[in-house]
N, CA, C and O of each residue as an XYZ file, in Angstrom:
284
protein
N      43.777    -78.887   -132.050
C      43.709    -80.234   -132.574
C      43.043    -81.120   -131.530
O      43.514    -81.212   -130.396
N      41.966    -81.763   -131.905
C      41.200    -82.557   -130.966
C      41.545    -84.024   -131.010
O      42.396    -84.471   -131.780
N      40.879    -84.735   -130.185
C      41.076    -86.166   -130.093
C      40.349    -86.860   -131.241
O      39.251    -86.454   -131.621
N      40.955    -87.897   -131.786
C      40.325    -88.646   -132.875
C      39.264    -89.581   -132.321
O      39.372    -90.034   -131.182
N      38.246    -89.873   -133.108
C      37.220    -90.808   -132.633
C      37.804    -92.202   -132.456
O      38.729    -92.596   -133.166
N      37.260    -92.931   -131.514
C      37.724    -94.279   -131.215
C      37.366    -95.215   -132.363
O      36.260    -95.170   -132.901
N      38.325    -96.061   -132.725
C      38.117    -97.060   -133.771
C      38.281    -98.429   -133.124
O      39.338    -98.735   -132.571
N      37.242    -99.249   -133.193
C      37.357   -100.607   -132.666
C      38.017   -101.475   -133.722
O      37.522   -101.601   -134.842
N      39.131   -102.064   -133.352
C      39.865   -102.920   -134.278
C      39.750   -104.363   -133.818
O      39.643   -104.646   -132.625
N      39.774   -105.263   -134.782
C      39.722   -106.683   -134.457
C      41.076   -107.108   -133.907
O      42.078   -106.430   -134.130
N      41.110   -108.227   -133.188
C      42.405   -108.728   -132.706
C      43.393   -108.966   -133.850
O      44.596   -108.762   -133.688
N      42.887   -109.394   -134.997
C      43.766   -109.632   -136.150
C      44.390   -108.333   -136.645
O      45.571   -108.299   -136.991
N      43.588   -107.252   -136.681
C      44.112   -105.951   -137.107
C      45.177   -105.456   -136.128
O      46.219   -104.945   -136.539
N      44.906   -105.610   -134.837
C      45.868   -105.183   -133.825
C      47.182   -105.949   -133.982
O      48.262   -105.361   -133.917
N      47.082   -107.259   -134.187
C      48.270   -108.086   -134.325
C      49.072   -107.682   -135.564
O      50.301   -107.643   -135.513
N      48.401   -107.384   -136.663
C      49.093   -106.956   -137.872
C      49.823   -105.629   -137.654
O      50.942   -105.450   -138.134
N      49.195   -104.701   -136.933
C      49.824   -103.415   -136.660
C      51.047   -103.605   -135.770
O      52.091   -102.998   -136.011
N      50.925   -104.445   -134.742
C      52.059   -104.721   -133.857
C      53.208   -105.329   -134.657
O      54.356   -104.910   -134.510
N      52.907   -106.309   -135.495
C      53.954   -106.937   -136.298
C      54.616   -105.933   -137.235
O      55.837   -105.944   -137.396
N      53.823   -105.072   -137.849
C      54.360   -104.057   -138.752
C      55.328   -103.140   -138.012
O      56.405   -102.827   -138.519
N      54.941   -102.710   -136.806
C      55.804   -101.825   -136.020
C      57.110   -102.488   -135.636
O      58.165   -101.855   -135.665
N      57.044   -103.763   -135.276
C      58.250   -104.493   -134.882
C      59.150   -104.732   -136.096
O      60.357   -104.499   -136.032
N      58.568   -105.192   -137.190
C      59.356   -105.517   -138.384
C      59.999   -104.285   -139.004
O      61.147   -104.333   -139.444
N      59.252   -103.176   -139.039
C      59.791   -101.975   -139.681
C      60.878   -101.333   -138.827
O      61.772   -100.663   -139.345
N      60.795   -101.544   -137.512
C      61.747   -100.907   -136.615
C      61.444    -99.441   -136.377
O      62.189    -98.763   -135.669
N      60.360    -98.939   -136.957
C      59.983    -97.545   -136.808
C      58.554    -97.473   -136.266
O      57.592    -97.337   -137.021
N      58.444    -97.567   -134.960
C      57.132    -97.588   -134.306
C      56.378    -96.284   -134.531
O      55.168    -96.292   -134.753
N      57.090    -95.170   -134.473
C      56.437    -93.866   -134.637
C      55.753    -93.748   -135.990
O      54.614    -93.290   -136.072
N      56.434    -94.156   -137.042
C      55.857    -94.077   -138.385
C      54.656    -95.011   -138.521
O      53.641    -94.636   -139.108
N      54.768    -96.213   -137.985
C      53.665    -97.170   -138.026
C      52.449    -96.601   -137.302
O      51.325    -96.709   -137.792
N      52.672    -96.000   -136.145
C      51.571    -95.429   -135.368
C      50.919    -94.265   -136.101
O      49.694    -94.144   -136.097
N      51.711    -93.414   -136.725
C      51.140    -92.303   -137.504
C      50.290    -92.828   -138.645
O      49.204    -92.312   -138.907
N      50.785    -93.857   -139.325
C      50.067    -94.419   -140.471
C      48.699    -94.977   -140.059
O      47.734    -94.895   -140.819
N      48.624    -95.544   -138.850
C      47.385    -96.177   -138.398
C      46.575    -95.299   -137.443
O      45.498    -95.696   -136.999
N      47.084    -94.122   -137.129
C      46.343    -93.183   -136.288
C      46.218    -93.620   -134.840
O      45.179    -93.417   -134.211
N      47.290    -94.229   -134.305
C      47.289    -94.646   -132.896
C      48.520    -94.076   -132.211
O      49.453    -93.619   -132.871
N      48.519    -94.106   -130.886
C      49.685    -93.630   -130.148
C      50.664    -94.787   -129.940
O      50.260    -95.949   -129.898
N      51.946    -94.461   -129.812
C      52.924    -95.524   -129.550
C      52.621    -96.305   -128.272
O      52.876    -97.508   -128.206
N      52.079    -95.629   -127.259
C      51.770    -96.342   -126.017
C      50.696    -97.411   -126.243
O      50.726    -98.464   -125.607
N      49.749    -97.142   -127.148
C      48.725    -98.133   -127.456
C      49.342    -99.327   -128.172
O      48.999   -100.471   -127.876
N      50.249    -99.073   -129.111
C      50.909   -100.172   -129.815
C      51.672   -101.054   -128.824
O      51.600   -102.281   -128.896
N      52.399   -100.428   -127.902
C      53.156   -101.211   -126.921
C      52.229   -101.973   -125.969
O      52.563   -103.071   -125.524
N      51.070   -101.395   -125.657
C      50.098   -102.114   -124.815
C      49.596   -103.356   -125.542
O      49.511   -104.433   -124.952
N      49.259   -103.203   -126.843
C      48.825   -104.354   -127.635
C      49.927   -105.405   -127.700
O      49.653   -106.603   -127.621
N      51.169   -104.961   -127.842
C      52.307   -105.883   -127.912
C      52.427   -106.674   -126.601
O      52.604   -107.892   -126.620
N      52.332   -105.978   -125.476
C      52.420   -106.646   -124.174
C      51.278   -107.638   -123.980
O      51.485   -108.731   -123.453
N      50.070   -107.258   -124.405
C      48.920   -108.157   -124.287
C      49.099   -109.391   -125.167
O      48.733   -110.496   -124.767
N      49.657   -109.212   -126.355
C      49.897   -110.336   -127.260
C      50.927   -111.287   -126.664
O      50.770   -112.506   -126.744
N      51.981   -110.734   -126.066
C      53.005   -111.573   -125.443
C      52.433   -112.350   -124.256
O      52.752   -113.523   -124.063
N      51.587   -111.691   -123.464
C      50.982   -112.373   -122.320
C      50.069   -113.504   -122.793
O      50.046   -114.578   -122.192
N      49.323   -113.265   -123.861
C      48.449   -114.297   -124.416
C      49.233   -115.460   -124.986
O      48.833   -116.616   -124.848
N      50.348   -115.156   -125.625
C      51.189   -116.220   -126.189
C      51.780   -117.073   -125.078
O      51.831   -118.297   -125.202
N      52.227   -116.451   -123.997
C      52.775   -117.206   -122.871
C      51.723   -118.129   -122.273
O      52.001   -119.287   -121.961
N      50.510   -117.603   -122.116
C      49.428   -118.411   -121.556
C      49.102   -119.575   -122.489
O      48.841   -120.684   -122.023
N      49.115   -119.335   -123.798
C      48.797   -120.386   -124.762
C      49.862   -121.479   -124.769
O      49.576   -122.633   -125.086
N      51.080   -121.111   -124.419
C      52.175   -122.082   -124.421
C      52.388   -122.730   -123.055
O      53.404   -123.386   -122.824
N      51.440   -122.546   -122.168
C      51.503   -123.221   -120.875
C      52.190   -122.419   -119.792
O      52.514   -122.958   -118.734
N      52.417   -121.143   -120.036
C      53.015   -120.279   -119.021
C      51.970   -119.854   -118.017
O      50.970   -120.541   -117.809
N      52.212   -118.721   -117.401
C      51.261   -118.241   -116.401
C      49.929   -117.899   -117.057
O      49.887   -117.441   -118.198
N      48.868   -118.121   -116.339
C      47.519   -117.896   -116.870
C      47.205   -116.409   -116.914
O      47.696   -115.631   -116.096
N      46.389   -116.032   -117.869
C      45.931   -114.654   -117.971
C      44.889   -114.381   -116.900
O      44.109   -115.268   -116.553
N      44.867   -113.157   -116.370
C      43.793   -112.835   -115.426
C      42.458   -112.816   -116.147
O      42.387   -112.484   -117.330
N      41.401   -113.173   -115.433
C      40.073   -113.184   -116.028
C      39.638   -111.774   -116.378
O      39.864   -110.837   -115.613
N      39.027   -111.633   -117.513
C      38.543   -110.323   -117.953
C      37.357   -109.907   -117.111
O      36.526   -110.736   -116.743
N      37.278   -108.623   -116.806
C      36.139   -108.103   -116.068
C      34.973   -107.947   -117.016
O      35.154   -107.476   -118.138
N      33.775   -108.332   -116.593
C      32.604   -108.177   -117.483
C      32.336   -106.691   -117.751
O      32.471   -105.854   -116.858
N      31.959   -106.381   -118.979
C      31.645   -105.011   -119.345
C      30.187   -104.719   -119.068
O      29.321   -105.571   -119.271
N      29.920   -103.516   -118.606
C      28.543   -103.090   -118.412
C      28.019   -102.518   -119.703
O      28.700   -101.746   -120.380
N      26.837   -102.890   -120.031
C      26.187   -102.367   -121.236
C      25.180   -101.339   -120.788
O      24.216   -101.647   -120.087
N      25.423   -100.092   -121.210
C      24.491    -99.041   -120.798
C      23.317    -98.978   -121.755
O      23.458    -99.157   -122.964
N      22.173    -98.722   -121.184
C      20.935    -98.696   -121.976
C      20.665    -97.341   -122.542
O      19.664    -97.149   -123.232
């Protein structure tokens, strides 16, 4: 069994998946349904919480590193 191809999801899609996992209480089932690992869901959840804190005047988010575009 090989690795699945990478799927780029929008921030809105990620947020919906995180909410679904939290509301259902069954992260494993949510991850299977969307073809992601539980660790990825928890990473998205942590990133969403950090962004919410920054938006509400908490600690600032670290600056994103610029991505290199290969030719």
